[in-house]
ROLO-636936 format. One line per field, with one value per atom (N, C-alpha, C, CB): residue in three letters; atom name; x, y, z. Coordinates in nm, 2 decimals. Glycine has a CB too. Layout:
type <- c(ALA, ...)
atom <- c(CA, ...)
east <- c(X, ...)
north <- c(Y, ...)
up <- c(Z, ...)
***
This chain:
type <- c(UNK, UNK, UNK, UNK, UNK, UNK, UNK, UNK, UNK, UNK, UNK, UNK, UNK, UNK, UNK, UNK, UNK, UNK, UNK, UNK, UNK, UNK, UNK, UNK, UNK, UNK, UNK, UNK, UNK, UNK, UNK, UNK, UNK, UNK, UNK, UNK, UNK, UNK, UNK, UNK, UNK, UNK, UNK, UNK, UNK, UNK, UNK, UNK, UNK, UNK, UNK, UNK, UNK, UNK, UNK, UNK, UNK, UNK, UNK, UNK, UNK, UNK, UNK, UNK, UNK, UNK, UNK, UNK, UNK, UNK, UNK, UNK, UNK, UNK, UNK, UNK, UNK, UNK, UNK, UNK, UNK, UNK, UNK, UNK, UNK, UNK, UNK, UNK, UNK, UNK, UNK, UNK, UNK, UNK, UNK, UNK, UNK, UNK, UNK, UNK, UNK, UNK, UNK, UNK, UNK, UNK, UNK, UNK, UNK, UNK, UNK, UNK, UNK, UNK, UNK, UNK, UNK, UNK, UNK, UNK, UNK, UNK, UNK, UNK, UNK, UNK, UNK, UNK, UNK, UNK, UNK, UNK, UNK, UNK, UNK, UNK, UNK, UNK, UNK, UNK, UNK, UNK, UNK, UNK, UNK, UNK, UNK, UNK, UNK, UNK, UNK, UNK, UNK, UNK, UNK, UNK, UNK, UNK, UNK, UNK, UNK, UNK, UNK, UNK, UNK, UNK, UNK, UNK, UNK, UNK, UNK, UNK, UNK, UNK, UNK, UNK, UNK, UNK, UNK, UNK, UNK, UNK, UNK, UNK, UNK, UNK, UNK, UNK, UNK, UNK, UNK, UNK, UNK, UNK, UNK, UNK, UNK, UNK, UNK, UNK, UNK, UNK, UNK, UNK, UNK, UNK, UNK, UNK, UNK, UNK, UNK, UNK, UNK, UNK, UNK, UNK, UNK, UNK, UNK, UNK, UNK, UNK, UNK, UNK, UNK, UNK, UNK, UNK, UNK, UNK, UNK, UNK, UNK, UNK, UNK, UNK, UNK, UNK, UNK, UNK, UNK, UNK, UNK, UNK, UNK, UNK, UNK, UNK, UNK, UNK, UNK, UNK, UNK, UNK, UNK, UNK, UNK, UNK, UNK, UNK, UNK, UNK, UNK, UNK, UNK, UNK, UNK, UNK, UNK, UNK, UNK, UNK, UNK, UNK, UNK, UNK, UNK, UNK, UNK, UNK, UNK, UNK, UNK, UNK, UNK, UNK, UNK, UNK, UNK, UNK, UNK, UNK, UNK, UNK, UNK, UNK, UNK, UNK, UNK, UNK, UNK, UNK, UNK, UNK, UNK, UNK, UNK, UNK, UNK, UNK, UNK, UNK, UNK, UNK, UNK, UNK, UNK, UNK, UNK, UNK, UNK, UNK, UNK, UNK, UNK, UNK, UNK, UNK, UNK, UNK, UNK, UNK, UNK, UNK, UNK, UNK, UNK, UNK, UNK, UNK, UNK, UNK, UNK, UNK, UNK, UNK, UNK, UNK)
atom <- c(N, CA, C, CB, N, CA, C, CB, N, CA, C, CB, N, CA, C, CB, N, CA, C, CB, N, CA, C, CB, N, CA, C, CB, N, CA, C, CB, N, CA, C, CB, N, CA, C, CB, N, CA, C, CB, N, CA, C, CB, N, CA, C, CB, N, CA, C, CB, N, CA, C, CB, N, CA, C, CB, N, CA, C, CB, N, CA, C, CB, N, CA, C, CB, N, CA, C, CB, N, CA, C, CB, N, CA, C, CB, N, CA, C, CB, N, CA, C, CB, N, CA, C, CB, N, CA, C, CB, N, CA, C, CB, N, CA, C, CB, N, CA, C, CB, N, CA, C, CB, N, CA, C, CB, N, CA, C, CB, N, CA, C, CB, N, CA, C, CB, N, CA, C, CB, N, CA, C, CB, N, CA, C, CB, N, CA, C, CB, N, CA, C, CB, N, CA, C, CB, N, CA, C, CB, N, CA, C, CB, N, CA, C, CB, N, CA, C, CB, N, CA, C, CB, N, CA, C, CB, N, CA, C, CB, N, CA, C, CB, N, CA, C, CB, N, CA, C, CB, N, CA, C, CB, N, CA, C, CB, N, CA, C, CB, N, CA, C, CB, N, CA, C, CB, N, CA, C, CB, N, CA, C, CB, N, CA, C, CB, N, CA, C, CB, N, CA, C, CB, N, CA, C, CB, N, CA, C, CB, N, CA, C, CB, N, CA, C, CB, N, CA, C, CB, N, CA, C, CB, N, CA, C, CB, N, CA, C, CB, N, CA, C, CB, N, CA, C, CB, N, CA, C, CB, N, CA, C, CB, N, CA, C, CB, N, CA, C, CB, N, CA, C, CB, N, CA, C, CB, N, CA, C, CB, N, CA, C, CB, N, CA, C, CB, N, CA, C, CB, N, CA, C, CB, N, CA, C, CB, N, CA, C, CB, N, CA, C, CB, N, CA, C, CB, N, CA, C, CB, N, CA, C, CB)
east <- c(16.35, 16.28, 16.35, 16.29, 16.26, 16.31, 16.29, 16.23, 16.39, 16.38, 16.36, 16.50, 16.27, 16.25, 16.30, 16.10, 16.32, 16.37, 16.46, 16.26, 16.56, 16.65, 16.70, 16.77, 16.70, 16.76, 16.89, 16.66, 17.00, 17.13, 17.16, 17.24, 17.18, 17.21, 17.34, 17.21, 17.34, 17.47, 17.56, 17.43, 17.52, 17.61, 17.65, 17.54, 17.60, 17.63, 17.63, 17.54, 17.74, 17.74, 17.69, 17.88, 17.67, 17.62, 17.47, 17.69, 17.41, 17.26, 17.19, 17.24, 17.07, 16.99, 16.84, 17.03, 16.75, 16.61, 16.56, 16.52, 16.49, 16.45, 16.30, 16.52, 16.24, 16.10, 16.08, 16.02, 15.98, 15.96, 15.88, 16.09, 15.90, 15.82, 15.86, 15.85, 15.76, 15.78, 15.84, 15.65, 15.92, 15.98, 15.87, 16.07, 15.77, 15.67, 15.56, 15.60, 15.55, 15.44, 15.48, 15.30, 15.49, 15.53, 15.43, 15.56, 15.31, 15.21, 15.20, 15.07, 15.27, 15.27, 15.39, 15.28, 15.37, 15.47, 15.52, 15.41, 15.65, 15.71, 15.82, 15.77, 15.87, 15.98, 16.08, 15.93, 16.21, 16.31, 16.41, 16.38, 16.44, 16.55, 16.67, 16.52, 16.76, 16.87, 17.01, 16.88, 17.07, 17.21, 17.30, 17.23, 17.41, 17.51, 17.62, 17.56, 17.68, 17.80, 17.92, 17.82, 18.03, 18.15, 18.19, 18.26, 18.16, 18.19, 18.11, 18.18, 18.00, 17.91, 17.78, 17.98, 17.79, 17.67, 17.56, 17.71, 17.44, 17.32, 17.32, 17.19, 17.30, 17.30, 17.15, 17.36, 17.12, 16.98, 16.94, 16.96, 17.03, 17.00, 16.98, 17.11, 17.04, 17.02, 16.93, 17.15, 16.86, 16.77, 16.63, 16.82, 16.53, 16.39, 16.31, 16.33, 16.23, 16.14, 15.99, 16.15, 15.92, 15.78, 15.68, 15.78, 15.56, 15.46, 15.42, 15.33, 15.40, 15.37, 15.25, 15.34, 15.14, 15.03, 15.06, 14.91, 15.15, 15.20, 15.28, 15.28, 15.37, 15.45, 15.37, 15.54, 15.26, 15.17, 15.10, 15.07, 15.06, 15.00, 15.10, 14.95, 15.22, 15.32, 15.34, 15.46, 15.34, 15.36, 15.23, 15.37, 15.11, 14.99, 14.98, 14.87, 15.00, 14.99, 15.10, 15.00, 15.22, 15.32, 15.28, 15.46, 15.22, 15.17, 15.06, 15.12, 14.97, 14.86, 14.91, 14.76, 15.02, 15.07, 15.18, 15.13, 15.19, 15.29, 15.43, 15.25, 15.47, 15.61, 15.70, 15.61, 15.65, 15.73, 15.73, 15.67, 15.85, 15.85, 15.78, 16.00, 15.75, 15.69, 15.79, 15.66, 15.91, 16.01, 16.01, 16.15, 16.00, 15.99, 15.86, 16.00, 15.75, 15.62, 15.63, 15.51, 15.69, 15.70, 15.78, 15.77, 15.89, 15.97, 15.89, 16.10, 15.82, 15.73, 15.63, 15.67, 15.56, 15.46, 15.51, 15.39, 15.63, 15.70, 15.72, 15.83, 15.77, 15.79, 15.66, 15.86, 15.56, 15.42, 15.37, 15.32, 15.38, 15.34, 15.41, 15.36, 15.54, 15.62, 15.58, 15.77, 15.55, 15.51, 15.37, 15.50, 15.28, 15.14, 15.15, 15.05, 15.23, 15.25, 15.29, 15.35, 15.35, 15.40, 15.29, 15.52, 15.18, 15.07, 14.99, 14.97)
north <- c(3.59, 3.66, 3.61, 3.81, 3.59, 3.56, 3.69, 3.43, 3.76, 3.89, 3.88, 3.98, 3.96, 3.96, 4.09, 3.94, 4.19, 4.32, 4.38, 4.41, 4.45, 4.51, 4.64, 4.41, 4.74, 4.87, 4.87, 4.99, 4.91, 4.92, 5.07, 4.86, 5.10, 5.23, 5.28, 5.25, 5.38, 5.43, 5.49, 5.52, 5.53, 5.60, 5.51, 5.72, 5.38, 5.29, 5.15, 5.30, 5.09, 4.96, 4.84, 4.92, 4.87, 4.77, 4.78, 4.78, 4.87, 4.90, 4.88, 5.04, 4.81, 4.79, 4.78, 4.66, 4.79, 4.76, 4.65, 4.89, 4.55, 4.44, 4.42, 4.31, 4.38, 4.35, 4.20, 4.44, 4.13, 3.99, 3.91, 3.93, 3.78, 3.68, 3.68, 3.54, 3.69, 3.70, 3.58, 3.74, 3.59, 3.48, 3.39, 3.53, 3.45, 3.37, 3.31, 3.46, 3.35, 3.29, 3.32, 3.36, 3.21, 3.22, 3.30, 3.09, 3.32, 3.39, 3.54, 3.33, 3.58, 3.71, 3.79, 3.72, 3.92, 4.02, 4.10, 4.10, 4.13, 4.21, 4.30, 4.12, 4.39, 4.48, 4.47, 4.63, 4.47, 4.46, 4.57, 4.32, 4.64, 4.73, 4.65, 4.85, 4.63, 4.53, 4.60, 4.43, 4.55, 4.59, 4.47, 4.68, 4.48, 4.37, 4.40, 4.33, 4.30, 4.32, 4.34, 4.19, 4.39, 4.40, 4.27, 4.46, 4.16, 4.03, 3.99, 3.92, 4.07, 4.04, 3.96, 3.96, 3.91, 3.84, 3.93, 3.75, 3.89, 3.96, 4.00, 3.88, 4.13, 4.18, 4.17, 4.32, 4.06, 4.05, 4.16, 3.91, 4.20, 4.30, 4.44, 4.31, 4.47, 4.60, 4.61, 4.65, 4.50, 4.49, 4.45, 4.39, 4.49, 4.45, 4.42, 4.56, 4.31, 4.27, 4.30, 4.12, 4.37, 4.41, 4.37, 4.57, 4.32, 4.29, 4.42, 4.23, 4.40, 4.51, 4.60, 4.46, 4.53, 4.61, 4.69, 4.51, 4.64, 4.71, 4.83, 4.62, 4.81, 4.92, 5.04, 4.87, 5.00, 5.11, 5.18, 5.05, 5.11, 5.17, 5.26, 5.06, 5.22, 5.30, 5.43, 5.23, 5.43, 5.56, 5.65, 5.53, 5.59, 5.67, 5.73, 5.58, 5.65, 5.70, 5.80, 5.58, 5.78, 5.88, 6.02, 5.83, 6.01, 6.14, 6.20, 6.11, 6.12, 6.17, 6.23, 6.06, 6.18, 6.23, 6.33, 6.11, 6.39, 6.49, 6.46, 6.62, 6.33, 6.29, 6.33, 6.13, 6.33, 6.38, 6.53, 6.33, 6.59, 6.73, 6.77, 6.78, 6.90, 6.94, 6.91, 7.09, 6.93, 6.90, 6.75, 6.94, 6.66, 6.52, 6.49, 6.44, 6.55, 6.52, 6.57, 6.59, 6.69, 6.74, 6.64, 6.88, 6.59, 6.49, 6.37, 6.46, 6.32, 6.20, 6.23, 6.15, 6.34, 6.38, 6.40, 6.51, 6.45, 6.47, 6.33, 6.55, 6.24, 6.10, 6.04, 6.02, 6.05, 6.00, 6.06, 6.02, 6.19, 6.27, 6.22, 6.42, 6.20, 6.15, 6.01, 6.16, 5.93, 5.79, 5.79, 5.71, 5.87, 5.88, 5.93, 5.97, 6.03, 6.09, 5.99, 6.21, 5.88, 5.78, 5.68, 5.70, 5.69, 5.59, 5.63, 5.58)
up <- c(13.86, 13.75, 13.62, 13.76, 13.52, 13.38, 13.30, 13.32, 13.29, 13.22, 13.07, 13.25, 13.01, 12.87, 12.81, 12.83, 12.89, 12.85, 12.96, 12.80, 12.92, 13.02, 12.97, 13.04, 13.07, 13.05, 13.13, 13.10, 13.06, 13.12, 13.15, 13.03, 13.28, 13.32, 13.26, 13.48, 13.18, 13.11, 13.21, 13.00, 13.33, 13.42, 13.54, 13.48, 13.54, 13.65, 13.59, 13.77, 13.56, 13.49, 13.58, 13.45, 13.71, 13.80, 13.82, 13.94, 13.75, 13.77, 13.64, 13.82, 13.65, 13.54, 13.59, 13.46, 13.49, 13.52, 13.43, 13.50, 13.48, 13.40, 13.41, 13.45, 13.30, 13.30, 13.25, 13.20, 13.30, 13.26, 13.35, 13.24, 13.33, 13.41, 13.55, 13.35, 13.64, 13.78, 13.84, 13.85, 13.95, 14.02, 14.08, 14.12, 14.13, 14.21, 14.12, 14.31, 13.99, 13.91, 13.76, 13.94, 13.69, 13.55, 13.46, 13.49, 13.51, 13.43, 13.47, 13.45, 13.58, 13.63, 13.56, 13.78, 13.55, 13.49, 13.61, 13.38, 13.61, 13.71, 13.66, 13.83, 13.74, 13.71, 13.83, 13.69, 13.79, 13.89, 13.88, 13.89, 13.99, 13.99, 14.04, 14.09, 13.94, 13.97, 13.99, 13.86, 14.09, 14.12, 14.12, 14.25, 14.06, 14.06, 14.15, 13.92, 14.21, 14.29, 14.20, 14.39, 14.25, 14.16, 14.10, 14.25, 14.16, 14.11, 13.99, 14.22, 13.97, 13.86, 13.90, 13.75, 14.03, 14.08, 14.12, 14.20, 14.12, 14.15, 14.30, 14.12, 14.33, 14.47, 14.52, 14.48, 14.59, 14.64, 14.74, 14.70, 14.82, 14.92, 14.86, 15.02, 14.75, 14.68, 14.57, 14.64, 14.54, 14.43, 14.48, 14.32, 14.40, 14.43, 14.31, 14.51, 14.32, 14.21, 14.26, 14.17, 14.18, 14.22, 14.12, 14.24, 14.16, 14.06, 13.98, 14.13, 13.85, 13.77, 13.82, 13.63, 13.86, 13.91, 14.04, 13.94, 14.12, 14.24, 14.19, 14.33, 14.09, 14.04, 13.99, 13.93, 13.91, 13.86, 13.98, 13.77, 14.08, 14.20, 14.27, 14.29, 14.28, 14.35, 14.27, 14.35, 14.14, 14.07, 14.09, 13.92, 14.07, 14.08, 14.22, 14.05, 14.32, 14.46, 14.49, 14.56, 14.44, 14.46, 14.40, 14.40, 14.28, 14.22, 14.31, 14.08, 14.35, 14.43, 14.57, 14.47, 14.62, 14.75, 14.73, 14.82, 14.61, 14.58, 14.61, 14.66, 14.59, 14.62, 14.51, 14.63, 14.38, 14.27, 14.27, 14.14, 14.23, 14.21, 14.08, 14.21, 14.06, 13.94, 13.82, 13.95, 13.84, 13.74, 13.70, 13.78, 13.80, 13.77, 13.70, 13.90, 13.74, 13.67, 13.53, 13.75, 13.51, 13.37, 13.28, 13.37, 13.34, 13.26, 13.23, 13.34, 13.32, 13.30, 13.20, 13.43, 13.21, 13.11, 12.97, 13.16, 12.96, 12.83, 12.77, 12.84, 12.84, 12.79, 12.75, 12.90, 12.83, 12.79, 12.67, 12.91, 12.65, 12.54, 12.41, 12.55, 12.42, 12.30, 12.27, 12.34, 12.36, 12.34, 12.27, 12.47, 12.32, 12.26, 12.12, 12.35, 12.09, 11.96, 11.85, 11.97, 11.90, 11.80, 11.77, 11.86, 11.84, 11.81, 11.69, 11.94)
***
């Protein structure tokens, strides 16, 4: 993956989330839940890169199947509302 944006987890220095050019296709967009080993190298076993369209489907289907708690849904909805308010 060629990351164009990265979120660093403030509570875990070995964890980040990356967005960017997919490993399998330079024209595809993907998201990766990344974990690094204590040595600083990428932990392939603990990390996963997912096509963006699959990630969106995972969220939608998880909502439809009541996987999220009401508290989690409220947190997500609050973030969406704040984002929309800035438009």
